Each structure stands twice: as C-alpha cells, then as structure tokens.
N, CA, C and O atoms as a GROMACS GRO file, in nm:
protein
  268
    1MET      N    1  11.255   8.275  10.499
    1MET     CA    2  11.311   8.390  10.466
    1MET      C    3  11.209   8.513  10.498
    1MET      O    4  11.090   8.496  10.476
    2ALA      N    5  11.250   8.622  10.543
    2ALA     CA    6  11.156   8.726  10.578
    2ALA      C    7  11.133   8.804  10.452
    2ALA      O    8  11.220   8.802  10.366
    3VAL      N    9  11.031   8.869  10.435
    3VAL     CA   10  10.991   8.957  10.324
    3VAL      C   11  11.050   9.076  10.341
    3VAL      O   12  11.103   9.126  10.242
    4PHE      N   13  11.053   9.146  10.462
    4PHE     CA   14  11.110   9.266  10.501
    4PHE      C   15  11.231   9.257  10.578
    4PHE      O   16  11.254   9.161  10.652
    5THR      N   17  11.318   9.364  10.561
    5THR     CA   18  11.434   9.353  10.640
    5THR      C   19  11.406   9.406  10.784
    5THR      O   20  11.292   9.440  10.817
    6ASP      N   21  11.509   9.411  10.867
    6ASP     CA   22  11.494   9.446  11.014
    6ASP      C   23  11.478   9.599  10.999
    6ASP      O   24  11.562   9.665  10.938
    7LEU      N   25  11.373   9.653  11.054
    7LEU     CA   26  11.344   9.790  11.060
    7LEU      C   27  11.382   9.857  11.189
    7LEU      O   28  11.346   9.972  11.213
    8ASN      N   29  11.446   9.792  11.263
    8ASN     CA   30  11.502   9.842  11.391
    8ASN      C   31  11.620   9.939  11.362
    8ASN      O   32  11.735   9.897  11.349
    9LEU      N   33  11.587  10.067  11.353
    9LEU     CA   34  11.692  10.161  11.321
    9LEU      C   35  11.796  10.201  11.428
    9LEU      O   36  11.899  10.265  11.406
   10ASP      N   37  11.755  10.153  11.548
   10ASP     CA   38  11.850  10.186  11.657
   10ASP      C   39  11.972  10.093  11.676
   10ASP      O   40  12.063  10.119  11.755
   11GLY      N   41  11.968   9.989  11.604
   11GLY     CA   42  12.069   9.881  11.616
   11GLY      C   43  12.195   9.906  11.681
   11GLY      O   44  12.208   9.885  11.802
   12ASP      N   45  12.294   9.952  11.604
   12ASP     CA   46  12.429   9.983  11.657
   12ASP      C   47  12.462  10.127  11.665
   12ASP      O   48  12.578  10.166  11.678
   13ALA      N   49  12.352  10.212  11.657
   13ALA     CA   50  12.367  10.360  11.669
   13ALA      C   51  12.422  10.394  11.805
   13ALA      O   52  12.385  10.327  11.902
   14PRO      N   53  12.508  10.491  11.819
   14PRO     CA   54  12.530  10.546  11.956
   14PRO      C   55  12.412  10.614  12.025
   14PRO      O   56  12.320  10.660  11.957
   15VAL      N   57  12.412  10.620  12.150
   15VAL     CA   58  12.294  10.672  12.225
   15VAL      C   59  12.258  10.808  12.180
   15VAL      O   60  12.139  10.837  12.168
   16ARG      N   61  12.357  10.901  12.154
   16ARG     CA   62  12.330  11.046  12.114
   16ARG      C   63  12.269  11.042  11.979
   16ARG      O   64  12.222  11.149  11.940
   17ALA      N   65  12.261  10.937  11.895
   17ALA     CA   66  12.213  10.941  11.763
   17ALA      C   67  12.069  10.882  11.769
   17ALA      O   68  11.998  10.897  11.670
   18ARG      N   69  12.026  10.824  11.868
   18ARG     CA   70  11.896  10.754  11.877
   18ARG      C   71  11.784  10.863  11.902
   18ARG      O   72  11.803  10.973  11.954
   19PRO      N   73  11.668  10.813  11.856
   19PRO     CA   74  11.551  10.917  11.881
   19PRO      C   75  11.520  10.930  12.028
   19PRO      O   76  11.553  10.840  12.105
   20GLU      N   77  11.459  11.034  12.071
   20GLU     CA   78  11.420  11.055  12.208
   20GLU      C   79  11.307  10.944  12.245
   20GLU      O   80  11.205  10.932  12.176
   21LEU      N   81  11.332  10.868  12.353
   21LEU     CA   82  11.234  10.770  12.388
   21LEU      C   83  11.130  10.828  12.486
   21LEU      O   84  11.162  10.900  12.580
   22GLY      N   85  10.994  10.790  12.456
   22GLY     CA   86  10.882  10.832  12.541
   22GLY      C   87  10.864  10.719  12.629
   22GLY      O   88  10.954  10.638  12.650
   23GLU      N   89  10.741  10.710  12.686
   23GLU     CA   90  10.700  10.603  12.769
   23GLU      C   91  10.680  10.474  12.712
   23GLU      O   92  10.700  10.370  12.774
   24TRP      N   93  10.636  10.480  12.585
   24TRP     CA   94  10.597  10.355  12.512
   24TRP      C   95  10.687  10.339  12.392
   24TRP      O   96  10.659  10.242  12.322
   25GLY      N   97  10.785  10.411  12.353
   25GLY     CA   98  10.875  10.400  12.258
   25GLY      C   99  10.933  10.531  12.194
   25GLY      O  100  10.926  10.635  12.259
   26PRO      N  101  10.985  10.529  12.080
   26PRO     CA  102  11.054  10.658  12.033
   26PRO      C  103  10.940  10.755  12.004
   26PRO      O  104  10.831  10.718  11.963
   27VAL      N  105  10.976  10.893  12.029
   27VAL     CA  106  10.892  11.003  11.999
   27VAL      C  107  10.902  11.036  11.855
   27VAL      O  108  11.012  11.042  11.799
   28ALA      N  109  10.782  11.058  11.791
   28ALA     CA  110  10.789  11.112  11.658
   28ALA      C  111  10.849  11.028  11.559
   28ALA      O  112  10.895  11.081  11.458
   29VAL      N  113  10.855  10.894  11.576
   29VAL     CA  114  10.919  10.794  11.498
   29VAL      C  115  10.812  10.697  11.451
   29VAL      O  116  10.742  10.644  11.537
   30ASP      N  117  10.791  10.666  11.312
   30ASP     CA  118  10.698  10.576  11.271
   30ASP      C  119  10.719  10.438  11.322
   30ASP      O  120  10.833  10.395  11.341
   31SER      N  121  10.606  10.361  11.346
   31SER     CA  122  10.616  10.225  11.394
   31SER      C  123  10.664  10.139  11.281
   31SER      O  124  10.673  10.183  11.166
   32THR      N  125  10.694  10.016  11.313
   32THR     CA  126  10.742   9.920  11.209
   32THR      C  127  10.626   9.893  11.113
   32THR      O  128  10.646   9.892  10.991
   33ALA      N  129  10.506   9.872  11.167
   33ALA     CA  130  10.393   9.851  11.078
   33ALA      C  131  10.371   9.968  10.968
   33ALA      O  132  10.349   9.947  10.849
   34VAL      N  133  10.378  10.082  11.023
   34VAL     CA  134  10.361  10.219  10.920
   34VAL      C  135  10.482  10.197  10.820
   34VAL      O  136  10.461  10.210  10.699
   35LYS      N  137  10.594  10.167  10.860
   35LYS     CA  138  10.711  10.167  10.769
   35LYS      C  139  10.684  10.049  10.670
   35LYS      O  140  10.714  10.066  10.552
   36LYS      N  141  10.636   9.943  10.707
   36LYS     CA  142  10.595   9.833  10.606
   36LYS      C  143  10.494   9.880  10.509
   36LYS      O  144  10.500   9.850  10.390
   37ARG      N  145  10.398   9.956  10.563
   37ARG     CA  146  10.281   9.999  10.485
   37ARG      C  147  10.336  10.115  10.379
   37ARG      O  148  10.284  10.130  10.268
   38HIS      N  149  10.433  10.186  10.421
   38HIS     CA  150  10.486  10.283  10.331
   38HIS      C  151  10.574  10.217  10.223
   38HIS      O  152  10.572  10.264  10.109
   39ARG      N  153  10.650  10.114  10.253
   39ARG     CA  154  10.720  10.042  10.156
   39ARG      C  155  10.619   9.979  10.045
   39ARG      O  156  10.650   9.982   9.926
   40ILE      N  157  10.503   9.926  10.087
   40ILE     CA  158  10.414   9.877  10.005
   40ILE      C  159  10.347   9.978   9.910
   40ILE      O  160  10.320   9.958   9.792
   41TYR      N  161  10.321  10.099   9.986
   41TYR     CA  162  10.262  10.204   9.910
   41TYR      C  163  10.363  10.257   9.802
   41TYR      O  164  10.322  10.289   9.690
   42ALA      N  165  10.485  10.265   9.833
   42ALA     CA  166  10.585  10.314   9.741
   42ALA      C  167  10.604  10.224   9.619
   42ALA      O  168  10.627  10.270   9.507
   43VAL      N  169  10.594  10.088   9.646
   43VAL     CA  170  10.595   9.990   9.527
   43VAL      C  171  10.480  10.018   9.454
   43VAL      O  172  10.489  10.033   9.333
   44ALA      N  173  10.365  10.028   9.516
   44ALA     CA  174  10.235  10.033   9.444
   44ALA      C  175  10.225  10.163   9.353
   44ALA      O  176  10.168  10.160   9.244
   45ALA      N  177  10.283  10.276   9.406
   45ALA     CA  178  10.285  10.401   9.329
   45ALA      C  179  10.386  10.384   9.214
   45ALA      O  180  10.360  10.439   9.107
   46PHE      N  181  10.494  10.314   9.226
   46PHE     CA  182  10.591  10.303   9.116
   46PHE      C  183  10.527  10.206   9.007
   46PHE      O  184  10.544  10.233   8.888
   47VAL      N  185  10.462  10.107   9.040
   47VAL     CA  186  10.391  10.024   8.948
   47VAL      C  187  10.280  10.088   8.875
   47VAL      O  188  10.260  10.061   8.757
   48ILE      N  189  10.204  10.175   8.940
   48ILE     CA  190  10.095  10.259   8.874
   48ILE      C  191  10.160  10.364   8.782
   48ILE      O  192  10.119  10.385   8.668
   49ALA      N  193  10.263  10.430   8.837
   49ALA     CA  194  10.329  10.527   8.736
   49ALA      C  195  10.377  10.463   8.614
   49ALA      O  196  10.364  10.516   8.503
   50LEU      N  197  10.431  10.350   8.632
   50LEU     CA  198  10.500  10.283   8.527
   50LEU      C  199  10.376  10.236   8.419
   50LEU      O  200  10.389  10.247   8.297
   51GLY      N  201  10.272  10.189   8.474
   51GLY     CA  202  10.167  10.158   8.394
   51GLY      C  203  10.104  10.272   8.326
   51GLY      O  204  10.054  10.249   8.216
   52ILE      N  205  10.099  10.403   8.378
   52ILE     CA  206  10.047  10.508   8.307
   52ILE      C  207  10.140  10.556   8.209
   52ILE      O  208  10.100  10.610   8.106
   53LEU      N  209  10.275  10.538   8.240
   53LEU     CA  210  10.367  10.583   8.139
   53LEU      C  211  10.362  10.492   8.015
   53LEU      O  212  10.369  10.542   7.903
   54ALA      N  213  10.349  10.349   8.036
   54ALA     CA  214  10.330  10.261   7.928
   54ALA      C  215  10.208  10.280   7.841
   54ALA      O  216  10.212  10.268   7.718
   55VAL      N  217  10.106  10.309   7.906
   55VAL     CA  218   9.986  10.349   7.828
   55VAL      C  219   9.994  10.472   7.739
   55VAL      O  220   9.949  10.482   7.625
   56SER      N  221  10.058  10.564   7.809
   56SER     CA  222  10.064  10.706   7.735
   56SER      C  223  10.166  10.679   7.623
   56SER      O  224  10.145  10.726   7.512
   57MET      N  225  10.267  10.612   7.646
   57MET     CA  226  10.374  10.584   7.535
   57MET      C  227  10.300  10.501   7.426
   57MET      O  228  10.327  10.526   7.309
   58THR      N  229  10.215  10.412   7.453
   58THR     CA  230  10.143  10.332   7.342
   58THR      C  231  10.054  10.428   7.266
   58THR      O  232  10.046  10.428   7.143
   59PHE      N  233   9.983  10.513   7.348
   59PHE     CA  234   9.891  10.598   7.274
   59PHE      C  235   9.966  10.706   7.173
   59PHE      O  236   9.926  10.734   7.060
   60TRP      N  237  10.079  10.759   7.235
   60TRP     CA  238  10.144  10.854   7.145
   60TRP      C  239  10.214  10.786   7.018
   60TRP      O  240  10.227  10.840   6.908
   61TYR      N  241  10.256  10.661   7.050
   61TYR     CA  242  10.314  10.582   6.939
   61TYR      C  243  10.220  10.553   6.829
   61TYR      O  244  10.251  10.566   6.711
   62ARG      N  245  10.093  10.509   6.876
   62ARG     CA  246   9.991  10.481   6.776
   62ARG      C  247   9.938  10.615   6.709
   62ARG      O  248   9.892  10.613   6.595
   63ALA      N  249   9.946  10.713   6.773
   63ALA     CA  250   9.895  10.862   6.728
   63ALA      C  251   9.997  10.900   6.615
   63ALA      O  252   9.958  10.944   6.507
   64VAL      N  253  10.125  10.882   6.644
   64VAL     CA  254  10.227  10.920   6.552
   64VAL      C  255  10.246  10.832   6.432
   64VAL      O  256  10.278  10.877   6.322
   65MET      N  257  10.226  10.707   6.456
   65MET     CA  258  10.237  10.611   6.331
   65MET      C  259  10.104  10.592   6.264
   65MET      O  260  10.099  10.513   6.169
   66GLY      N  261   9.998  10.652   6.301
   66GLY     CA  262   9.862  10.653   6.228
   66GLY      C  263   9.779  10.521   6.239
   66GLY      O  264   9.698  10.492   6.151
   67TYR      N  265   9.801  10.438   6.349
   67TYR     CA  266   9.737  10.319   6.374
   67TYR      C  267   9.590  10.346   6.405
   67TYR      O  268   9.514  10.253   6.430
   0.00000   0.00000   0.00000
C-alpha cells in the first residue's frame, strides 16, 4: 500500500484544462517530490500548532486554577 496517493493531476482532465507543457514537463507546476514535501510540511505545521495550543491551554488552566 502506497503512503501517498497518485499526484498525477493530468489524469482524466481534458487537454484544454492541462497545464502548458514545456520541453521536460509542465511549466510552472510543482514536481511530485515537491508536492510530497509540502504534504509533510503541512502535517508537521499542524502538529506543531496543536502542540503550542496544548501547552498554552495548560499554562492558562494552571494560571486560572492557581496551581
């Protein structure tokens, strides 16, 4: 089972909806590797934000309760 889904966005799209193709591939379209890295960055940013939120909520709870 693959970790990532198929990132080929051209699949069944009509020709008029596909990005302009250059000599080596689409022009101004991120590569599959970049898309995978961005997915990992997004998950990492979410986890970090959730951790910061949990720490700040714990801090404020303890401050209000007087611990």
